[in-house]
C-alpha positions in Angstrom: 301.7 118.2 4.7 299.3 115.3 5.1 298.0 114.1 8.4 297.9 110.4 9.2 294.4 109.1 9.9 293.5 109.7 13.6 292.5 106.1 14.1 296.1 105.1 13.3 297.7 107.6 15.6 295.6 107.3 18.7 294.7 103.7 19.6 297.9 102.5 21.0 299.0 105.5 23.0 298.3 103.8 26.3 300.4 100.8 25.2 303.3 102.8 23.9 303.8 105.7 26.2 304.6 105.7 29.9 304.2 108.8 32.0 306.8 107.6 34.5 310.0 109.7 34.4 313.4 108.2 33.8 316.0 109.1 36.4 318.1 112.0 35.2 321.2 113.4 37.0 321.1 116.8 35.3 319.9 118.9 32.3 320.1 117.4 28.9 321.8 119.4 26.2 319.2 119.4 23.4 320.6 120.3 20.1 318.0 121.4 17.5 320.0 120.9 14.4 320.3 117.1 14.8 316.6 116.4 13.9 315.6 116.1 10.3 313.3 119.0 9.5 313.3 120.1 13.1 311.3 123.1 14.3 314.0 124.6 16.6 313.5 126.8 19.6 314.3 129.9 17.4 311.9 129.0 14.5 308.5 130.5 14.1 306.6 127.7 12.2 302.8 127.3 12.6 303.4 124.0 14.4 305.7 125.7 16.9 303.3 128.6 17.4 300.5 126.1 18.1 302.7 124.3 20.6 303.6 127.5 22.4 299.9 128.4 22.7 299.2 124.9 24.1 301.9 125.3 26.7 300.4 128.7 27.7 297.0 127.0 28.1 298.5 124.5 30.5 300.1 127.3 32.5 296.8 129.2 32.6 295.0 126.1 33.8 297.5 125.9 36.6 297.1 129.5 37.6 293.3 129.2 37.5 293.3 126.3 39.9 296.7 125.3 41.1 295.4 122.6 43.5 293.1 120.8 41.1 294.3 121.3 37.6 296.2 118.0 37.5 298.4 119.3 34.7 301.5 118.1 36.6 300.2 114.5 36.4 300.5 114.3 32.7 304.2 115.4 32.7 307.1 114.6 35.0 307.2 117.9 36.7 305.6 119.9 39.5 303.3 122.8 39.1 306.2 125.1 39.5 308.1 123.3 36.7 305.2 123.8 34.3 304.9 127.4 35.1 308.5 128.0 34.0 308.5 125.3 31.2 309.7 126.1 27.7 309.6 124.3 24.4 312.6 122.4 23.1 312.8 120.8 19.6 309.9 119.8 17.6 310.0 116.8 15.3 307.6 115.1 12.9 306.3 111.6 13.7 307.0 109.1 10.9 305.3 105.8 10.6 306.4 102.5 9.1 304.1 101.4 6.2 303.4 97.8 7.2 302.3 96.6 3.7 305.5 98.0 2.1 307.6 96.4 4.8 306.1 93.0 4.5 306.3 93.0 0.7 310.1 93.2 1.0 310.8 96.9 0.4 313.9 98.3 2.3 313.0 99.8 5.6 314.1 103.3 4.6 311.6 103.4 1.8 308.8 102.2 4.1 308.9 105.2 6.4 306.1 107.8 5.8 305.7 111.3 7.4 302.4 111.8 9.2 302.2 115.6 9.5 301.9 115.2 13.2 304.5 117.1 15.3 305.7 116.6 18.8 307.6 119.1 20.9 309.8 118.4 23.9 308.8 120.4 27.0 311.7 121.4 29.2 311.9 122.5 32.8 315.3 123.6 34.1 316.9 122.0 31.1 315.2 118.6 31.7 312.6 117.1 29.4 309.4 116.5 31.3 307.0 115.6 28.5 305.8 116.1 24.9 303.1 118.3 23.3 301.6 116.7 20.2 300.3 119.1 17.5 298.2 118.1 14.4 296.4 120.0 11.8 292.6 119.9 12.4 289.9 122.0 10.9 292.4 124.1 9.0 294.6 125.0 12.0 297.3 123.4 14.1 296.0 122.2 17.5 297.3 120.3 20.5 295.9 116.7 20.5 297.9 115.2 23.3 300.2 116.1 26.2 302.4 113.8 28.3 304.7 111.0 27.4 307.4 111.9 29.9 309.5 108.8 29.5 309.4 109.0 25.7 310.5 112.7 25.8 313.5 111.9 28.0 314.5 109.0 25.8 314.4 111.1 22.6 316.3 114.0 24.2 318.9 111.6 25.5 319.4 110.1 22.0 319.7 113.6 20.5 322.2 114.7 23.1 324.3 111.6 22.6 324.9 112.6 19.0 325.0 116.3 19.4 328.8 116.5 19.8 329.6 114.5 16.7 330.8 116.3 13.6 329.4 116.1 11.1 326.2 115.7 13.1 323.9 113.0 11.9 320.3 113.5 10.9 317.7 112.0 13.3 314.1 110.9 12.6 311.5 109.7 15.1 309.9 106.5 13.6 307.0 104.5 15.0 305.7 101.1 14.0 302.0 101.0 15.1 301.6 97.4 14.3 304.8 96.4 16.2 304.1 98.9 19.1 307.6 100.1 18.7 309.4 103.5 18.6 312.9 104.0 17.4 315.2 106.8 16.2 316.7 106.6 12.7 320.3 107.9 12.6 321.7 108.9 9.2 325.2 110.2 8.6 326.1 112.2 5.5 328.0 109.9 3.0 331.7 110.1 2.9 333.5 110.5 -0.4 330.4 109.9 -2.5 329.5 106.7 -0.7 326.0 105.4 0.0 323.9 106.9 2.7 323.7 104.5 5.6 321.1 104.6 8.4 321.1 102.8 11.7 318.3 102.6 14.3 318.4 103.3 18.0 315.7 101.2 19.8 313.7 103.1 22.3 312.2 101.2 25.3 309.0 100.2 23.5 311.0 98.8 20.6 313.3 96.9 22.9 310.3 95.4 24.6 308.5 94.5 21.4 311.5 93.0 19.7 312.8 91.2 22.9 316.1 93.1 22.8 317.8 93.5 26.2 319.8 96.6 26.6 323.4 95.9 27.7 323.4 98.8 30.2 320.0 98.6 31.8 320.8 101.3 34.3 321.8 103.8 31.6 318.9 106.2 30.7 320.4 106.7 27.2 319.3 103.9 24.8 322.4 102.2 23.5 321.1 99.4 21.3 321.6 100.2 17.6 320.7 98.0 14.7 321.3 98.3 11.0 318.4 98.6 8.7 318.6 95.0 7.6 318.8 93.8 11.2 315.8 95.8 12.2 313.8 94.7 9.2 314.3 91.0 10.1 313.1 91.6 13.7 310.3 94.0 12.8 308.6 92.0 10.1 307.4 89.2 12.4 306.0 91.7 14.9 304.3 93.8 12.2 302.7 90.7 10.7 301.4 89.7 14.1 300.2 93.2 14.8 298.2 93.3 11.5 296.0 90.6 13.0 294.9 93.1 15.7 291.4 94.5 14.9 292.5 98.0 15.7 294.6 98.0 12.4 291.9 96.5 10.2 289.1 99.0 10.6 
């Protein structure tokens, strides 16, 4: 696997991710098999092992100083939640290649894996944050923790498709230049037809692309666009974002 350059992955974290939790009425049924190339709770991949070690480190920090650790401030949970937290699914972060997109290539061919993995952290069945793992110095290490709202959005999208048969394949996709995250949903083709993908806009994408969700009170993102519809909206934002000095270093 190849790791995306760190200057591409880090600069817009503050813009993209909110640590405020979405209101949830109960546990989310996270179904591992719906992610493309997911590292499921039962798998023993190097990425998952690193994430498990990172979660233990957060717990140890709490036990060492429960009053001042501050670990509960980077996730939407209490110290008690973090002590009993477990890992849900892991998924790779994919980025939209802005040059390929703006030269007119189909969106599906512009999506590149980064080698960076994120794992949903669960407490009592509820997603409370993400642990981000990247390969550094020859080993997998945690590079970020938090992003409670994003974790809940991703888990909600996954749960919304988990009962469908056949279950679609999901990929997490980010456009750095557009400051937008979305989920690619791909169903297996029927009777030899073409593979068709649609895109669920997460809150950052809805904000960036000025898309108002029909059910604003629903924690589950419901706005879905075809690849061509998303391309048209995304290109203008990506072109504008490329003027940002952070993407021209």
